[in-house]
Residue frames relative to the residue before (quaternion, step in Angstrom):
aa qw qx qy qz dx dy dz
M 1.0000 0.0000 0.0000 0.0000 0.00 0.00 0.00
N 0.4401 -0.6910 0.5043 0.2730 3.57 -0.89 0.93
P 0.5242 -0.6323 0.4497 0.3511 3.61 -1.02 0.70
P 0.5446 -0.6287 0.4321 0.3485 3.61 -1.03 0.67
A 0.5824 -0.5632 0.4458 0.3807 3.56 -1.20 0.48
I 0.6669 -0.5238 0.3436 0.4035 3.57 -1.20 0.54
A 0.6472 0.5234 -0.3252 0.4489 3.60 0.95 -0.90
D 0.6505 0.5093 -0.3173 0.4657 3.56 1.00 -0.83
T 0.6302 0.5439 -0.3328 0.4431 3.56 0.99 -0.84
S 0.6861 0.4757 -0.2960 0.4640 3.58 0.84 -0.91
T 0.6222 0.5376 -0.3436 0.4536 3.58 1.07 -0.69
W 0.6885 0.4661 -0.2863 0.4762 3.57 0.88 -0.92
D 0.6019 0.5411 -0.3581 0.4655 3.59 1.09 -0.62
A 0.6447 0.5119 -0.3171 0.4710 3.57 1.03 -0.78
H 0.6192 0.5294 -0.3402 0.4697 3.57 1.03 -0.74
R 0.6529 0.5152 -0.3262 0.4492 3.58 0.90 -0.89
A 0.6554 0.5172 -0.3178 0.4493 3.59 0.89 -0.91
A 0.6588 0.5109 -0.3105 0.4566 3.58 0.98 -0.82
L 0.6557 0.4991 -0.3148 0.4710 3.59 0.99 -0.78
E 0.6804 0.4929 -0.3029 0.4498 3.58 0.85 -0.91
A 0.5920 0.6016 -0.3658 0.3922 3.59 1.11 -0.58
V 0.7071 0.4498 -0.2708 0.4737 3.61 1.14 -0.50
L 0.6137 0.5779 -0.3403 0.4167 3.61 1.25 -0.17
V 0.1354 -0.8249 0.5479 0.0325 3.56 -0.97 0.90
D 0.7043 0.4940 -0.2715 0.4315 3.63 1.18 -0.21
G 0.6915 -0.4915 0.2821 0.4479 3.57 1.14 0.48
T 0.4396 0.6780 -0.4730 0.3512 3.59 1.24 -0.02
R 0.1599 -0.7834 0.5966 0.0689 3.56 -0.96 0.92
V 0.2841 -0.7171 0.6087 0.1857 3.53 -1.24 0.56
R 0.1731 -0.8153 0.5494 0.0599 3.57 -0.61 1.15
R 0.3564 -0.7286 0.5549 0.1849 3.54 -1.19 0.66
E 0.8584 0.0547 -0.0668 0.5057 3.56 -1.12 0.81
E 0.1647 0.8076 -0.5380 0.1765 3.54 0.85 1.06
P 0.4123 -0.7123 0.4999 0.2696 3.65 -0.63 1.04
L 0.2408 -0.8021 0.5350 0.1112 3.57 -0.84 0.99
A 0.5191 0.6660 -0.4209 0.3314 3.61 1.10 -0.55
P 0.6931 0.4684 -0.3142 0.4489 3.68 0.80 -0.82
K 0.6629 0.4995 -0.3016 0.4692 3.59 1.24 -0.32
T 0.6689 0.4643 -0.2985 0.4978 3.60 1.27 0.12
T 0.5486 -0.6257 0.4440 0.3323 3.56 -1.22 0.45
M 0.6342 0.5194 -0.3336 0.4655 3.61 1.23 -0.36
R 0.2629 -0.8116 0.4785 0.2077 3.58 1.27 -0.51
V 0.5933 0.5097 -0.4099 0.4692 3.59 0.94 0.89
G 0.6060 0.5992 -0.4136 0.3206 3.55 -1.32 0.25
G 0.5538 -0.6387 0.4506 0.2869 3.51 -1.37 0.27
A 0.6985 -0.4844 0.3673 0.3777 3.53 -1.31 -0.49
A 0.4627 -0.6142 0.5548 0.3178 3.52 -1.37 0.27
R 0.4946 -0.6412 0.4892 0.3238 3.57 -0.93 0.87
L 0.7779 0.0265 0.0046 0.6279 3.58 1.08 -0.84
Y 0.0134 -0.8061 0.5896 -0.0493 3.58 -0.98 0.86
A 0.0486 0.8036 -0.5903 0.0586 3.58 -0.97 0.88
E 0.1879 -0.7486 0.6277 0.1010 3.53 -1.29 0.62
P 0.1404 -0.8337 0.5278 0.0816 3.61 0.28 1.22
A 0.3573 -0.7660 0.5081 0.1660 3.54 -1.08 0.81
S 0.7868 0.1872 -0.1059 0.5785 3.60 1.24 0.02
E 0.6371 -0.5003 0.4092 0.4199 3.56 -1.30 0.25
E 0.6251 0.5512 -0.3418 0.4343 3.58 1.03 -0.76
A 0.6717 0.4853 -0.2984 0.4735 3.57 0.93 -0.88
L 0.6351 0.5262 -0.3302 0.4591 3.56 1.00 -0.80
A 0.6656 0.5004 -0.3074 0.4605 3.59 0.88 -0.92
A 0.6474 0.5188 -0.3223 0.4560 3.59 0.96 -0.82
L 0.6423 0.5179 -0.3182 0.4668 3.58 1.00 -0.84
L 0.6736 0.5078 -0.3012 0.4445 3.56 0.87 -0.96
R 0.6685 0.4971 -0.3095 0.4586 3.58 0.91 -0.89
A 0.6716 0.4932 -0.3025 0.4628 3.59 0.94 -0.87
A 0.6506 0.5089 -0.3163 0.4666 3.57 0.97 -0.84
H 0.6414 0.5270 -0.3178 0.4581 3.58 1.00 -0.86
S 0.6721 0.5120 -0.3050 0.4395 3.58 0.92 -0.89
R 0.7177 0.4062 -0.2411 0.5116 3.59 1.19 -0.53
G 0.5213 -0.6819 0.3926 0.3304 3.57 1.25 0.20
L 0.4038 0.7301 -0.4639 0.2977 3.58 1.17 0.53
A 0.4551 -0.6405 0.5428 0.2966 3.55 -1.08 0.74
I 0.1994 -0.7776 0.5902 0.0849 3.57 -1.06 0.83
R 0.0189 -0.7895 0.6127 -0.0292 3.57 -0.84 1.05
L 0.2476 -0.7660 0.5754 0.1442 3.55 -0.97 0.86
L 0.1399 -0.7824 0.6046 0.0514 3.55 -0.89 1.01
G 0.2219 -0.7768 0.5771 0.1194 3.56 -0.74 1.08
R 0.8038 -0.1767 0.1641 0.5439 3.57 -0.66 -1.10
G 0.5634 -0.6591 0.3643 0.3398 3.59 1.27 0.19
S 0.5210 0.5954 -0.4485 0.4157 3.59 1.17 0.40
N 0.8065 0.2929 -0.2145 0.4666 3.55 -1.31 0.33
L 0.7139 0.3642 -0.2918 0.5221 3.57 1.06 0.65
L 0.2362 -0.7412 0.6168 0.1196 3.50 -1.35 0.52
V 0.2487 -0.7696 0.5734 0.1306 3.57 -0.70 1.10
P 0.4408 -0.6959 0.4895 0.2860 3.64 -0.73 0.97
D 0.6237 -0.5697 0.3850 0.3718 3.56 -1.15 0.59
E 0.6743 0.5006 -0.2987 0.4533 3.58 1.08 -0.70
G 0.5324 -0.6396 0.4005 0.3834 3.57 1.27 -0.09
V 0.5247 -0.6347 0.4939 0.2793 3.53 -1.35 -0.24
D 0.2809 -0.7402 0.5909 0.1550 3.56 -0.75 1.10
G 0.6701 0.4622 -0.3633 0.4531 3.56 -0.87 0.96
L 0.6082 -0.5367 0.4427 0.3823 3.54 -1.32 -0.39
V 0.1491 -0.7637 0.6249 0.0640 3.55 -0.78 1.10
I 0.1164 -0.7997 0.5888 0.0173 3.56 -0.77 1.11
S 0.0618 -0.7916 0.6078 0.0150 3.56 -0.95 0.92
L 0.2759 -0.7710 0.5574 0.1373 3.57 -0.84 1.03
V 0.2319 0.8055 -0.5082 0.1976 3.56 0.67 1.13
H 0.4586 0.6637 -0.4671 0.3620 3.60 1.22 -0.09
P 0.5998 -0.6001 0.3869 0.3611 3.64 -1.01 0.77
A 0.5480 0.6366 -0.3945 0.3726 3.60 1.14 -0.49
W 0.7026 0.4633 -0.2573 0.4749 3.59 1.17 -0.53
S 0.6360 0.5736 -0.3089 0.4136 3.62 1.27 0.01
A 0.2106 0.8203 -0.5084 0.1555 3.59 1.08 0.65
F 0.0016 0.7263 -0.6871 -0.0190 3.53 -1.31 0.63
E 0.1139 0.8328 -0.5185 0.1568 3.57 -0.09 1.33
P 0.2608 -0.7618 0.5739 0.1492 3.63 -0.33 1.20
R 0.2542 -0.7679 0.5747 0.1244 3.55 -1.05 0.86
A 0.6600 -0.5394 0.3583 0.3809 3.54 -1.24 0.46
D 0.6751 0.5033 -0.2970 0.4503 3.60 1.13 -0.58
G 0.6273 -0.5596 0.3239 0.4340 3.58 1.31 0.11
C 0.5841 0.5604 -0.3789 0.4486 3.60 1.25 -0.21
V 0.2827 -0.7370 0.5904 0.1683 3.55 -1.34 0.22
W 0.2559 -0.7322 0.6088 0.1668 3.53 -0.96 0.91
V 0.0185 -0.8019 0.5969 -0.0171 3.60 -0.83 0.99
G 0.4331 -0.7003 0.5111 0.2465 3.53 -1.05 0.82
A 0.6361 -0.5763 0.3695 0.3561 3.55 -1.20 0.61
G 0.7000 0.4857 -0.2766 0.4444 3.58 1.11 -0.58
L 0.4722 0.6819 -0.4435 0.3396 3.60 1.27 -0.08
R 0.4271 -0.6947 0.5174 0.2594 3.58 -0.82 1.00
L 0.5446 -0.6311 0.4400 0.3339 3.55 -0.99 0.80
K 0.6044 0.5531 -0.3519 0.4528 3.57 1.06 -0.71
N 0.6798 0.4751 -0.2885 0.4785 3.58 0.97 -0.86
L 0.5855 0.5668 -0.3620 0.4527 3.58 1.09 -0.68
C 0.6700 0.4973 -0.3018 0.4612 3.57 0.89 -0.92
G 0.6702 0.5078 -0.2983 0.4516 3.56 0.93 -0.88
L 0.6726 0.4867 -0.2961 0.4723 3.57 0.93 -0.87
A 0.6320 0.5263 -0.3313 0.4624 3.57 1.04 -0.75
A 0.6347 0.5278 -0.3308 0.4573 3.57 0.99 -0.81
K 0.6617 0.5050 -0.3077 0.4609 3.58 0.93 -0.88
A 0.7050 0.4443 -0.2559 0.4900 3.56 1.12 -0.72
G 0.4692 -0.6981 0.4290 0.3294 3.58 1.29 -0.01
L 0.4667 0.6643 -0.4451 0.3779 3.59 1.10 0.70
A 0.1987 -0.7975 0.5632 0.0854 3.57 -0.70 1.10
G 0.6259 0.5778 -0.4051 0.3321 3.54 -1.30 0.40
F 0.6799 0.4752 -0.2880 0.4786 3.58 1.27 -0.19
E 0.4204 0.7695 -0.4284 0.2181 3.57 1.29 -0.25
F 0.6187 0.5850 -0.3529 0.3879 3.60 1.03 -0.72
L 0.6181 0.5630 -0.3402 0.4305 3.59 1.21 -0.41
E 0.4770 0.6755 -0.4460 0.3424 3.59 1.22 -0.30
G 0.7983 0.3046 -0.2285 0.4665 3.54 -0.94 0.89
I 0.5620 0.5400 -0.4189 0.4659 3.61 1.19 -0.20
P 0.2991 -0.8081 0.4793 0.1667 3.61 -0.44 1.16
G 0.5039 0.6385 -0.4351 0.3861 3.56 0.63 1.12
N 0.4368 -0.6473 0.5308 0.3294 3.53 -1.31 -0.28
V 0.7372 -0.4268 0.2820 0.4414 3.56 -1.30 0.13
G 0.6490 0.5407 -0.3267 0.4239 3.59 0.91 -0.88
G 0.6792 0.4768 -0.2860 0.4792 3.56 0.92 -0.90
A 0.6401 0.5291 -0.3240 0.4531 3.57 1.03 -0.79
L 0.6381 0.5076 -0.3246 0.4794 3.58 1.09 -0.66
R 0.6678 0.5111 -0.3139 0.4408 3.57 0.85 -0.93
M 0.7809 0.3337 -0.1598 0.5034 3.57 0.96 -0.90
N 0.3121 -0.7397 0.5189 0.2934 3.60 1.28 -0.09
A 0.0450 -0.8567 0.5138 -0.0089 3.54 0.81 1.13
G 0.0193 -0.8155 0.5782 -0.0145 3.53 -1.06 0.74
A 0.1134 0.7620 -0.6331 0.0759 3.53 -1.27 0.52
M 0.8531 0.1714 -0.1162 0.4789 3.53 -1.28 0.48
G 0.7189 -0.4645 0.2461 0.4548 3.57 1.07 0.75
G 0.6817 0.4527 -0.2924 0.4948 3.59 1.26 0.03
W 0.2145 -0.7680 0.5936 0.1088 3.56 -1.25 0.56
M 0.6402 -0.5601 0.3599 0.3832 3.56 -1.07 0.72
F 0.7347 0.4343 -0.2614 0.4508 3.58 0.81 -0.92
D 0.4380 0.6532 -0.4764 0.3932 3.58 1.26 0.18
I 0.7800 0.3417 -0.1536 0.5013 3.57 1.09 -0.72
V 0.5455 0.6355 -0.3860 0.3867 3.61 1.30 0.01
E 0.2328 -0.7465 0.6089 0.1331 3.55 -1.08 0.85
E 0.7808 -0.1478 0.1173 0.5956 3.57 0.95 -0.89
V 0.2527 -0.7574 0.5875 0.1316 3.56 -1.26 0.51
R 0.2397 -0.7226 0.6318 0.1456 3.54 -1.02 0.88
M 0.0434 0.8242 -0.5580 0.0869 3.59 -0.69 1.06
M 0.2683 -0.7415 0.5946 0.1568 3.53 -1.31 0.44
S 0.4069 -0.7000 0.5303 0.2515 3.56 -0.87 0.96
L 0.6236 -0.5483 0.3969 0.3911 3.55 -1.25 0.30
A 0.6174 0.4968 -0.3494 0.4999 3.57 1.32 0.01
G 0.5956 -0.6216 0.3374 0.3808 3.59 1.31 0.18
E 0.5244 0.6350 -0.4155 0.3862 3.61 1.24 0.26
V 0.2901 -0.7756 0.5443 0.1339 3.60 -0.89 1.00
T 0.0372 0.7691 -0.6372 0.0341 3.55 -1.03 0.89
V 0.2489 -0.7204 0.6216 0.1811 3.56 -1.31 0.35
R 0.0773 -0.8110 0.5800 -0.0008 3.57 -0.74 1.11
A 0.4023 -0.6748 0.5640 0.2545 3.55 -0.99 0.89
K 0.6352 -0.5392 0.3798 0.4020 3.58 -1.12 0.57
S 0.6388 0.5525 -0.3303 0.4214 3.57 0.99 -0.79
A 0.6875 0.4655 -0.2776 0.4833 3.61 1.22 -0.41
L 0.6213 0.5443 -0.3305 0.4566 3.56 1.30 -0.01
H 0.3382 -0.7160 0.5767 0.2009 3.55 -1.21 0.63
V 0.0411 0.8339 -0.5370 0.1208 3.52 -0.08 1.37
G 0.0586 0.7942 -0.6024 0.0543 3.56 -1.02 0.84
Y 0.7761 -0.3024 0.2505 0.4935 3.54 -1.26 -0.43
R 0.8501 -0.1040 0.0059 0.5162 3.54 -0.60 1.26
H 0.7138 0.4242 -0.2440 0.5009 3.59 1.01 0.67
C 0.0032 0.7231 -0.6902 -0.0286 3.52 -1.27 0.67
S 0.4078 -0.7696 0.4304 0.2368 3.59 -0.28 1.27
E 0.6613 0.5359 -0.3213 0.4151 3.59 0.91 -0.87
L 0.6980 0.4538 -0.2778 0.4794 3.61 1.14 -0.47
D 0.3860 0.6888 -0.5071 0.3456 3.58 1.23 0.34
D 0.8085 0.1641 -0.0455 0.5633 3.57 1.02 -0.85
A 0.6818 0.3814 -0.3062 0.5440 3.55 1.06 0.77
I 0.3744 -0.7135 0.5528 0.2125 3.55 -1.30 0.37
A 0.3865 -0.7065 0.5451 0.2333 3.56 -0.83 1.01
L 0.2350 -0.7757 0.5740 0.1163 3.56 -0.88 1.00
G 0.7475 -0.2456 0.1851 0.5887 3.56 1.19 -0.57
A 0.2203 -0.7776 0.5770 0.1178 3.54 -1.29 0.08
L 0.3655 -0.6644 0.6023 0.2495 3.49 -1.33 0.47
L 0.1179 -0.8165 0.5651 0.0149 3.56 -0.60 1.19
K 0.2553 -0.7601 0.5808 0.1403 3.54 -1.15 0.71
P 0.3362 -0.7508 0.5291 0.2082 3.63 -0.51 1.12
A 0.5879 -0.5495 0.4486 0.3888 3.56 -1.28 0.28
G 0.7259 -0.3488 0.2310 0.5459 3.55 1.20 -0.51
Q 0.6400 -0.4903 0.4120 0.4246 3.55 -1.32 -0.13
A 0.0665 0.7807 -0.6191 0.0531 3.56 -1.11 0.67
D 0.6085 -0.5288 0.4373 0.3986 3.53 -1.25 0.40
G 0.5502 -0.6550 0.4116 0.3144 3.57 -0.86 0.99
D 0.6491 0.5193 -0.3220 0.4531 3.58 0.99 -0.79
T 0.6274 0.5338 -0.3347 0.4576 3.58 1.07 -0.73
V 0.6483 0.5008 -0.3122 0.4811 3.59 0.97 -0.87
A 0.6568 0.5203 -0.3126 0.4474 3.58 0.92 -0.89
R 0.6391 0.5225 -0.3308 0.4573 3.60 1.01 -0.74
Q 0.6482 0.5018 -0.3241 0.4722 3.60 1.01 -0.77
I 0.6062 0.5404 -0.3458 0.4700 3.58 1.07 -0.71
D 0.6502 0.5156 -0.3143 0.4610 3.59 0.96 -0.84
V 0.6157 0.5424 -0.3473 0.4540 3.60 1.03 -0.74
Y 0.6843 0.4729 -0.2857 0.4758 3.58 0.87 -0.94
R 0.6243 0.5450 -0.3430 0.4422 3.58 1.03 -0.77
R 0.6680 0.4955 -0.3053 0.4638 3.58 0.91 -0.87
K 0.6196 0.5413 -0.3459 0.4509 3.60 1.01 -0.77
R 0.6649 0.4966 -0.3080 0.4652 3.57 0.93 -0.85
Q 0.6661 0.5166 -0.3093 0.4402 3.56 0.89 -0.91
E 0.6883 0.4820 -0.2784 0.4651 3.57 1.09 -0.71
S 0.7850 0.3696 -0.1671 0.4681 3.59 1.05 -0.70
Q 0.7480 0.3571 -0.2079 0.5194 3.60 1.22 -0.22
P 0.5523 -0.6346 0.4243 0.3351 3.59 -1.09 0.69
R 0.4357 -0.6989 0.5110 0.2463 3.54 -1.23 0.52
E 0.5492 0.6183 -0.4013 0.3937 3.60 1.20 -0.36
P 0.6529 -0.5063 0.3671 0.4274 3.63 -1.17 0.38
S 0.1418 0.7638 -0.6163 0.1288 3.55 -0.94 0.98
A 0.4690 -0.6550 0.5069 0.3067 3.54 -1.32 0.07
G 0.6160 -0.5020 0.3516 0.4949 3.57 1.28 0.18
C 0.7723 -0.2911 0.2248 0.5179 3.59 -1.19 -0.37
I 0.3685 -0.7791 0.4743 0.1795 3.55 -0.69 1.12
F 0.7846 0.2371 -0.1187 0.5605 3.59 1.11 -0.71
K 0.5062 -0.5959 0.5262 0.3343 3.54 -1.28 0.48
N 0.4834 -0.6251 0.5164 0.3301 3.55 -1.16 0.54
P 0.4081 -0.6844 0.5330 0.2846 3.62 -0.80 0.90
P 0.6494 -0.5219 0.3628 0.4176 3.61 -1.13 0.53
G 0.8552 0.0954 -0.0998 0.4996 3.54 -0.80 1.07
N 0.7237 0.3752 -0.2370 0.5285 3.57 1.19 0.24
S 0.3825 -0.6987 0.5559 0.2375 3.55 -1.36 0.07
A 0.4366 -0.6990 0.4997 0.2666 3.58 -0.73 1.06
G 0.6531 0.5272 -0.3221 0.4379 3.58 0.91 -0.86
R 0.6616 0.5016 -0.3135 0.4608 3.57 0.94 -0.83
L 0.6404 0.5261 -0.3245 0.4559 3.60 0.96 -0.83
I 0.6681 0.4949 -0.2996 0.4679 3.58 0.93 -0.91
D 0.6421 0.5223 -0.3125 0.4661 3.57 1.00 -0.86
E 0.6673 0.5131 -0.3036 0.4464 3.60 0.91 -0.90
C 0.6665 0.4787 -0.2936 0.4904 3.58 1.21 -0.47
G 0.5075 -0.6944 0.3943 0.3235 3.59 1.28 0.21
L 0.4348 0.7490 -0.4132 0.2814 3.56 1.16 0.53
K 0.4217 0.6733 -0.5027 0.3408 3.63 1.16 0.03
G 0.7914 0.2692 -0.2227 0.5016 3.57 -0.87 0.98
E 0.4470 0.6728 -0.4673 0.3593 3.62 1.26 -0.07
R 0.0799 -0.8310 0.5505 -0.0013 3.57 -0.86 0.96
V 0.0361 -0.6981 0.7104 0.0814 3.46 -1.42 0.49
G 0.7941 -0.0620 -0.0074 0.6045 3.56 -0.33 1.21
D 0.7565 -0.3203 0.2642 0.5052 3.56 -0.80 -1.02
A 0.5093 0.5772 -0.4578 0.4447 3.59 1.20 0.46
E 0.0035 -0.8245 0.5619 -0.0665 3.56 -0.77 1.07
V 0.4351 -0.6162 0.5820 0.3039 3.54 -1.19 0.67
S 0.4612 -0.7372 0.4170 0.2645 3.56 -0.48 1.22
P 0.4347 -0.6826 0.5228 0.2680 3.60 -0.97 0.82
V 0.6276 0.5470 -0.3276 0.4469 3.59 1.26 -0.39
H 0.7849 -0.0234 0.0708 0.6151 3.58 0.93 -0.97
A 0.3938 -0.7846 0.4302 0.2101 3.57 -0.43 1.25
N 0.6682 0.4845 -0.3224 0.4635 3.62 1.16 -0.30
F 0.5970 0.4930 -0.3835 0.5035 3.57 1.23 0.48
I 0.1385 -0.7159 0.6736 0.1208 3.54 -1.11 0.75
V 0.1495 -0.8195 0.5518 0.0413 3.55 -0.67 1.13
N 0.4167 -0.6706 0.5625 0.2453 3.51 -1.32 0.50
R 0.2459 -0.8072 0.5247 0.1127 3.57 -0.43 1.23
G 0.8099 -0.2505 0.1102 0.5189 3.59 1.19 0.23
R 0.8328 0.0311 0.0252 0.5521 3.57 0.70 -1.07
A 0.2276 0.7958 -0.5298 0.1847 3.59 1.07 0.63
T 0.2464 -0.7227 0.6231 0.1698 3.52 -1.26 0.57
A 0.6399 -0.4932 0.4003 0.4325 3.55 -1.27 0.21
A 0.6092 0.5524 -0.3503 0.4483 3.59 1.06 -0.71
D 0.6100 0.5361 -0.3460 0.4699 3.62 1.05 -0.71
V 0.6789 0.4957 -0.2954 0.4539 3.57 0.85 -0.98
I 0.6612 0.5105 -0.3111 0.4532 3.58 0.90 -0.92
E 0.6586 0.4948 -0.3183 0.4692 3.59 0.93 -0.81
L 0.6452 0.5024 -0.3264 0.4741 3.60 1.02 -0.71
V 0.5999 0.5381 -0.3539 0.4747 3.60 1.06 -0.67
R 0.6401 0.5166 -0.3223 0.4685 3.59 0.94 -0.87
R 0.6779 0.5094 -0.2952 0.4402 3.57 0.86 -0.98
V 0.6581 0.5016 -0.3102 0.4680 3.59 0.93 -0.89
R 0.6557 0.5139 -0.3193 0.4515 3.58 0.88 -0.91
A 0.6676 0.5097 -0.3091 0.4461 3.58 0.90 -0.91
R 0.6674 0.5061 -0.3043 0.4538 3.58 0.96 -0.87
V 0.6726 0.4795 -0.3003 0.4770 3.59 0.92 -0.88
R 0.6245 0.5384 -0.3380 0.4538 3.59 1.01 -0.76
A 0.6944 0.4815 -0.2745 0.4589 3.56 0.89 -0.96
A 0.7510 0.4209 -0.2202 0.4587 3.58 0.91 -0.91
R 0.8213 0.2332 -0.0892 0.5129 3.60 0.98 -0.81
G 0.4317 -0.7253 0.4486 0.2939 3.60 1.22 -0.16
V 0.5572 0.5824 -0.3846 0.4499 3.56 1.24 0.47
E 0.2568 -0.7590 0.5820 0.1387 3.58 -0.89 0.99
L 0.2341 -0.7934 0.5483 0.1231 3.59 -0.22 1.26
Q 0.2131 -0.7712 0.5905 0.1061 3.55 -1.05 0.86
P 0.5031 -0.6652 0.4486 0.3212 3.61 -0.85 0.88
E 0.2908 -0.7180 0.6066 0.1786 3.53 -1.12 0.77
V 0.6259 0.5289 -0.3193 0.4761 3.55 1.09 -0.78
L 0.4095 -0.7070 0.5229 0.2431 3.57 -0.98 0.85
L 0.2948 -0.6938 0.6227 0.2099 3.56 -1.12 0.71
F 0.3354 -0.8221 0.4272 0.1706 3.51 0.02 1.41
G 0.8392 0.1397 -0.1300 0.5093 3.56 -0.64 1.15
R 0.7512 0.2740 -0.1893 0.5700 3.58 1.26 -0.03
D 0.4359 -0.6540 0.5426 0.2966 3.55 -1.36 0.11
W 0.5320 -0.6339 0.4575 0.3253 3.57 -0.98 0.86
E 0.5874 0.5994 -0.3766 0.3922 3.58 1.05 -0.71
D 0.6853 0.4761 -0.2805 0.4743 3.59 1.12 -0.67
A 0.7132 0.4616 -0.2523 0.4633 3.59 1.22 -0.42
L 0.7123 0.4646 -0.2638 0.4553 3.59 1.11 -0.53
């Protein structure tokens, strides 16, 4: 990525100073924070501004200050299911990685309150220790609760909103609301209300009580299935949405595209709906490979594959 012009640098420095002026709990705003190491694909540029707020108050203050200055706001979870452009991300990138966002609190009614920053892997482990069944399908999804809510993450026949009772969220203006699942518009890889809001946490309902060892064994079954069917190289997960009644991976495989490469980006020989980073891939490599796969499937099968992975800070329509 080319360095920003001097005028741009001073402007972004001024934005950082303005954001930091409203913070009181030690939260810092960093400039040109590399994002590639924070993603599972390991590609992409830097965030012009980056912060890890330690409280709802700090998050609200950041959002209000950013809004008043006209800054775009992007939320970064565990960095899965997204692709960071090589030029980086203009605006403020916020990550809820502070321990304050990783709550796991069983309630007397049998539900569990979980923070948006809690890793799904940790959620499964804590649920197993507490003897709570119904979360096992989330094992192996390399994300956190907030990302799983935004994308209605799914695996092994289960979906995140299958287990959600309510979601606590904050608007980009810093206002907090709690919405019951019945008041949310949820679909395949999508929750409409979280397009313009940030999930702070959720109340989850387990399938029921179970012996911890039994839950752990089911988690191991799902873990082995993933290890056998998915690549181990860095990736962003499934790159395309499944078309209605069909499988994106099967369509790509039938077109002979396993092993297709652009630079160090490759259609995985293990699972055709994964693009993996063979070492030095760039976001431009991945985007060009996405274009190539879509064109081949369109020509051979008449199906227009749509990306499932988010293009962080940009719209796929502008890149394809």
